[in-house]
C-alpha positions, 0 to 999 in steps of 0.5 A: 675576687677572692671573696666571690671564690671563697663562697663559690654560691652567688652572694649578696653585696652586704655579704660581700661587703662584710667580708672584705677589707674595711679599707675598701668602700662600697663603691669601690666594690661596686665599681669592681663588681661593674668591671667584672660584669662589662668583661663577662666575668661575673654573673648576677642573679636575682632572688627575692628582692637581692642581686646576687653575685658570683663569678663564671665557673671557668673564672672560679676555677682559674682563680682557684688554681692559681691562688690556692694558698690565698684562698685558703689563708682567707678562710681561716 
């Protein structure tokens, strides 16, 4: 979820995959995205032929408020 908050814009799965620990498999990322989507916490859009992912604005705001230090350390 942090990776989605850091970008603050819809991003494709490939970009998300590149910025998450190499110990997390692509299938685990897809499972997490599906889980967030089932809970209506994730927005998906289609741009050209890519599916883009972002968090609902209220969820993004919550994560930024609860984990401000964690987000800034991942940006470095």
